[in-house]
C-alpha positions in Angstrom: 0.0 0.0 0.0 1.3 3.4 -0.9 1.6 5.9 1.9 2.0 9.6 1.3 4.2 11.3 3.8 3.5 14.9 4.5 4.6 17.4 7.1 2.4 17.6 10.2 0.8 20.9 11.0 1.5 21.3 14.7 3.1 24.7 15.1 1.0 27.6 16.4 1.8 31.3 16.6 3.8 31.3 19.9 6.0 28.4 18.6 6.7 30.2 15.4 7.7 33.4 17.2 9.9 31.5 19.6 11.6 29.7 16.7 12.2 33.0 14.9 13.6 34.7 17.9 15.9 31.7 18.6 17.1 32.0 15.0 17.9 35.7 15.5 20.3 35.0 18.3 19.4 38.0 20.6 22.9 38.2 22.1 24.2 39.3 18.7 23.2 42.9 19.6 26.0 43.0 22.1 28.4 41.0 20.0 28.5 43.7 17.4 27.6 46.7 19.5 31.1 48.3 19.4 31.1 48.1 15.6 27.7 49.8 15.3 28.5 52.5 17.9 31.8 53.2 16.1 30.2 53.4 12.7 27.3 55.7 13.9 29.4 57.9 16.1 27.7 56.7 19.3 24.1 56.4 17.9 23.7 52.6 17.9 20.0 52.6 18.8 19.2 54.9 15.9 20.9 52.5 13.5 18.8 49.6 14.9 15.6 51.7 14.6 16.3 52.4 10.9 17.1 48.7 10.3 14.0 47.7 12.1 11.8 49.9 10.0 13.3 48.4 6.9 12.8 44.9 8.3 9.1 45.7 9.2 8.3 46.8 5.6 10.0 43.7 4.3 8.4 41.5 6.9 5.0 42.7 5.6 6.0 41.7 2.1 7.1 38.2 3.3 3.7 37.9 4.9 1.9 38.8 1.7 4.0 36.2 -0.2 3.4 33.6 2.6 -0.4 34.1 2.0 0.0 33.8 -1.7 2.3 30.8 -1.6 1.6 28.8 1.6 4.4 26.3 1.1 7.9 26.0 2.5 8.9 29.3 1.0 11.8 31.6 0.8 12.9 34.7 -1.2 14.0 32.3 -4.0 10.5 30.8 -4.2 8.6 34.0 -4.1 10.7 35.8 -6.7 10.7 32.7 -9.0 7.0 32.4 -9.0 6.1 36.1 -9.0 8.7 37.6 -11.3 10.7 35.1 -13.3 12.6 31.8 -12.8 15.9 33.3 -13.9 15.6 36.2 -11.5 14.6 33.7 -8.8 17.8 31.8 -9.5 19.9 34.9 -9.0 18.1 35.6 -5.7 18.9 32.1 -4.7 22.5 32.6 -5.8 22.7 35.9 -3.7 21.3 34.0 -0.7 24.0 31.4 -1.2 26.6 34.2 -0.5 24.9 34.7 2.9 25.1 31.0 3.7 28.7 30.7 2.7 29.9 33.7 4.6 27.6 33.5 7.7 29.7 30.8 9.4 32.8 32.9 8.7 31.3 36.0 10.4 30.2 34.0 13.4 33.6 32.5 13.9 35.3 35.9 13.4 33.1 37.5 16.1 33.7 34.7 18.6 37.5 34.8 17.8 37.5 38.6 18.3 36.2 38.3 21.9 38.5 35.5 22.8 41.5 37.3 21.3 40.6 40.4 23.4 40.4 38.2 26.6 43.6 36.3 25.8 45.8 38.7 23.8 48.7 36.4 23.9 46.9 33.9 21.6 46.9 35.0 17.9 43.3 35.5 16.6 43.9 33.3 13.6 44.4 30.4 16.0 40.9 30.9 17.5 39.4 31.1 14.0 41.1 27.9 13.0 40.0 26.3 16.2 36.4 27.2 15.7 36.5 25.9 12.1 38.2 22.6 12.9 35.9 21.8 15.8 32.6 22.7 14.1 33.6 21.0 10.8 34.5 17.8 12.6 31.3 17.8 14.6 29.2 18.5 11.5 30.9 15.7 9.5 30.2 13.3 12.3 26.6 14.3 12.0 25.9 16.0 15.3 22.3 17.3 15.6 21.2 20.1 17.9 17.8 19.3 19.3 14.9 21.8 19.1 14.7 22.0 22.9 18.4 22.6 23.1 17.9 25.7 20.9 15.3 27.0 23.2 17.5 26.4 26.3 20.3 28.3 24.5 17.9 31.2 23.7 16.8 31.2 27.4 20.4 31.4 28.5 21.1 34.3 26.0 18.1 36.2 27.3 19.2 35.6 30.9 22.6 37.0 30.1 21.0 40.0 28.3 18.7 40.7 31.3 21.6 40.6 33.8 23.6 42.9 31.4 20.8 45.4 31.2 20.1 45.4 35.0 23.8 45.9 35.8 24.0 48.6 33.1 21.0 50.4 34.6 22.6 50.2 38.0 25.8 51.6 36.6 24.1 54.6 34.9 21.9 55.4 38.0 25.0 55.3 40.3 26.9 57.6 38.0 24.2 60.1 36.9 21.1 59.3 39.0 17.7 58.1 37.7 17.6 61.0 35.3 20.6 59.6 33.5 18.4 56.9 32.1 16.5 59.4 29.9 18.7 60.9 27.2 18.6 61.6 23.5 22.4 61.3 23.1 22.4 57.6 22.2 20.0 58.5 19.3 21.7 61.6 17.9 24.7 63.6 19.1 27.5 65.8 17.9 29.5 63.0 16.3 26.6 61.2 14.5 24.9 62.2 11.3 22.3 60.8 8.9 25.1 59.3 6.8 26.8 57.6 9.8 23.4 56.2 11.1 22.5 54.9 7.6 25.9 53.2 7.4 25.4 51.7 10.9 21.9 50.5 9.9 23.3 48.7 6.9 25.5 46.7 9.3 22.8 46.5 12.1 20.6 44.6 9.7 22.9 41.6 10.2 21.3 41.2 13.7 17.9 40.7 12.0 19.0 37.9 9.6 16.7 35.0 10.0 13.5 36.9 10.9 12.0 35.4 7.7 13.1 31.8 8.6 9.6 30.9 9.8 8.4 31.0 6.2 10.2 27.7 5.7 7.9 26.2 8.3 4.7 27.1 6.5 3.8 23.4 5.8 4.1 22.6 9.5 2.0 25.5 10.7 -1.6 25.5 11.8 -3.6 28.1 9.7 -0.4 29.3 7.9 -2.1 32.1 5.9 -3.0 33.7 9.2 -0.2 32.7 11.6 3.0 33.0 9.4 2.5 36.7 8.4 1.7 37.5 12.1 4.8 35.6 13.3 7.1 37.3 10.8 5.9 40.8 11.9 6.1 39.9 15.6 9.6 38.5 15.3 10.9 41.6 13.5 9.1 43.8 16.0 10.2 42.0 19.2 13.7 41.4 18.0 14.0 45.0 16.9 12.7 46.1 20.3 15.3 44.1 22.1 18.1 45.4 19.9 17.1 49.1 20.3 16.6 48.8 24.1 19.8 46.9 24.7 21.9 49.2 22.5 20.3 52.3 24.1 21.2 51.3 27.7 24.7 50.1 26.5 25.3 53.4 24.8 24.4 55.2 28.0 27.1 53.2 29.8 29.6 54.0 27.1 28.7 57.2 25.3 30.2 57.9 21.8 31.8 55.4 19.5 35.5 55.4 20.5 36.7 52.1 21.9 40.1 50.5 22.5 38.9 47.5 20.5 35.4 48.0 18.9 35.2 44.3 17.9 35.1 43.2 21.6 33.6 46.4 23.1 30.7 44.7 24.9 33.0 42.4 26.8 34.9 45.4 28.2 31.6 47.0 29.1 30.4 43.8 30.9 33.6 43.8 32.9 33.0 47.5 33.8 29.5 47.1 35.0 29.7 43.6 36.6 33.3 43.0 37.5 35.4 39.9 36.8 32.7 37.3 37.6 30.0 38.7 35.2 32.7 39.6 32.7 33.6 35.9 32.6 30.0 34.8 32.4 29.3 37.2 29.6 32.3 36.0 27.6 31.3 32.4 28.1 27.8 33.1 27.1 28.9 34.9 24.0 31.4 32.3 22.9 28.9 29.4 23.5 26.2 31.3 21.5 28.7 31.9 18.7 29.9 28.3 18.7 26.3 26.9 18.6 25.3 29.4 16.0 28.4 28.6 13.9 27.6 24.9 14.1 24.1 25.4 12.8 25.2 27.9 10.2 27.8 25.6 8.7 25.4 22.7 8.7 22.8 24.9 6.9 25.3 26.1 4.3 26.5 22.6 3.5 22.9 21.3 3.1 22.0 24.3 0.9 24.9 23.5 -1.4 24.1 19.8 -1.3 20.4 20.5 -2.2 21.5 22.7 -5.1 23.9 20.0 -6.3 21.2 17.3 -6.0 18.9 19.5 -8.1 21.7 19.9 -10.7 21.8 23.7 -10.1 25.4 23.1 -9.1 27.6 20.2 -10.4 26.0 17.1 -8.9 29.1 15.0 -8.9 30.9 17.4 -6.6 28.2 19.1 -4.5 25.3 16.6 -4.6 27.1 13.7 -2.7 26.9 12.4 0.9 29.6 10.5 2.7 28.9 6.8 2.6 30.2 6.5 6.2 28.8 9.6 7.9 25.8 10.4 5.6 26.7 14.1 5.7 27.9 16.4 2.8 31.6 16.2 3.8 32.9 18.0 0.7 30.5 20.9 1.3 31.4 21.1 5.0 35.1 21.3 4.1 34.3 24.0 1.5 32.5 26.2 4.1 35.4 25.6 6.5 37.9 26.8 3.9 35.7 29.8 3.1 35.8 30.5 6.9 39.6 30.9 6.7 39.1 34.1 4.9 38.1 35.6 8.3 41.8 35.6 9.1 42.3 38.5 6.6 39.1 40.5 7.4 37.5 42.6 10.1 34.0 42.2 11.5 32.7 45.3 9.7 33.6 44.1 6.2 32.6 40.5 6.8 29.1 41.4 8.1 28.7 43.6 5.0 29.3 40.6 2.8 26.4 38.9 4.5 24.1 41.9 4.2 24.7 42.2 0.5 22.9 39.0 -0.2 20.3 39.7 2.4 19.4 43.2 1.1 19.4 41.9 -2.5 16.9 39.2 -1.5 14.8 41.6 0.7 14.6 44.2 -2.1 13.4 41.6 -4.6 10.9 40.1 -2.2 9.3 43.5 -1.9 9.3 43.9 -5.7 7.8 40.4 -6.1 4.7 41.6 -4.1 4.1 44.3 -6.6 4.5 41.8 -9.5 2.1 39.5 -7.7 -0.4 42.3 -7.4 -0.2 43.1 -11.1 -0.6 39.5 -12.1 -3.6 38.9 -9.8 -5.2 42.2 -11.0 -4.9 41.0 -14.6 -6.6 37.8 -13.6 -9.5 39.8 -12.2 -8.7 39.6 -8.5 -8.8 42.8 -6.5 -6.1 43.2 -3.9 -5.4 46.1 -1.5 -3.1 48.6 -3.4 -1.6 49.9 -0.1 -0.7 46.5 1.2 0.5 45.1 -2.2 2.0 48.2 -3.8 2.7 51.1 -1.6 4.2 49.3 1.5 6.3 46.9 -0.6 7.5 49.8 -2.8 8.7 51.7 0.3 10.4 48.5 1.6 12.2 48.0 -1.7 13.4 51.6 -1.7 14.7 51.4 1.9 16.4 48.1 1.4 18.0 49.2 -1.9 19.2 52.4 -0.1 20.8 50.4 2.7 22.4 48.1 0.2 24.1 51.1 -1.3 25.4 52.1 2.1 27.4 48.8 2.6 31.2 48.6 2.7 32.7 49.2 -0.8 34.6 46.0 -0.6 31.3 44.1 0.2 29.6 45.7 -2.8 32.5 44.8 -5.1 32.5 41.2 -3.8 28.7 41.0 -4.0 28.6 42.3 -7.6 31.4 39.9 -8.6 29.4 37.0 -7.0 26.3 38.0 -9.0 28.3 38.2 -12.2 29.5 34.7 -11.5 25.9 33.7 -10.9 24.9 35.1 -14.3 27.6 33.0 -16.0 26.3 29.9 -14.1 22.8 30.7 -15.1 23.8 31.1 -18.8 25.4 27.7 -18.7 22.5 25.8 -17.1 19.9 27.5 -19.2 21.6 27.1 -22.5 22.2 30.8 -23.0 19.1 31.9 -21.0 16.8 30.0 -23.5 15.4 27.6 -20.9 14.2 27.9 -17.4 16.8 27.0 -14.7 16.4 23.8 -12.8 14.1 24.3 -9.8 15.7 24.1 -6.4 12.9 21.8 -5.2 14.7 20.4 -2.2 16.7 23.4 -1.2 14.4 24.9 1.3 13.5 21.6 3.0 17.2 20.7 3.4 18.0 24.1 4.8 15.2 23.8 7.4 16.3 20.3 8.4 19.8 21.5 8.9 18.7 24.5 11.0 16.4 22.4 13.1 
């Protein structure tokens, strides 16, 4: 007897929101605080506010597409179905840049904090250590359980709460209760619209993954209603945490000048909580970065494997699993090698690499909503013009603007990556005459790796 296997719809709104917040890694706001404060001239909360606005517009567009295509979706799927399969392929190609470089950024941030704590150990040694350990564990097939992810998130939130409480105590003891209310963290003599925009382009890194719940659509109860709500709530709650934490941290350390911006939050933790909390904070940050890097490398390797299995990439190289470990060993090694680039980069440039792919995808998801509106209107269906045209148009403009504010090296690398994607697209579509192979397994494999 033939049995059809389908995903079980068990997830409700609270579970979706919790999954999305866990994916965001809330502690990341402190991990890159020094970089944002330095870039903005001491106006980190403003950068997060601008980034949150951009994300809320884009979250709305993801919600519209989740209603239109209630399947395990992504930017690739939405653009492919609404605009064109070839444009969809290039969006998928841009997202691949995110997946390839995300583990590298995570390892670099973790190494920066360890290097600041142990200056006698070269930073490249920490980076290599992160890569070797995570690669070996992923090759062996280690799986991080769903409950473990929630425990990790709870630990992160606990560290953040202690950090905020200690920071408030520090500000009150220094300036009194009145010191907690100030406009300086939002705008001051060393900040400007340009510096805040540049900071927002980097701060968007903290939001990466707010759209991850779209890949759980087929396992969600009433997805047309719950998925759009979850996306908006994740962006709003996550953004609220980022703005609040960066605000109180900016009060403790006004301005954007640090001895080492890459590990600034660790020094602030030491200042407000002493040696004990400083050690706890460092341990929490490193553990969070390690677990995040483990999942990110697993996800990247599965994405490459899925694209290889679908013949979007050479199947003989990328579409193979180890006979012994049943894991994509070659792809794991490739992501590890890419991670070695972190030795030659700083946190600012590396996060910009990630955001190039993200902003490209976000911009086109917003555009895809407008295309969907036009197609449905031609078919005789009436959709709300504000929801399907005005809001996505603003989202596309904001995301495109933030894309232009990225590090020049990141833009150069991103455009080079897209150019390579066009060459690959030309090869697999016989000179753009045929539609590219559909990445039918890509999203499912990525979700399984992340879970």
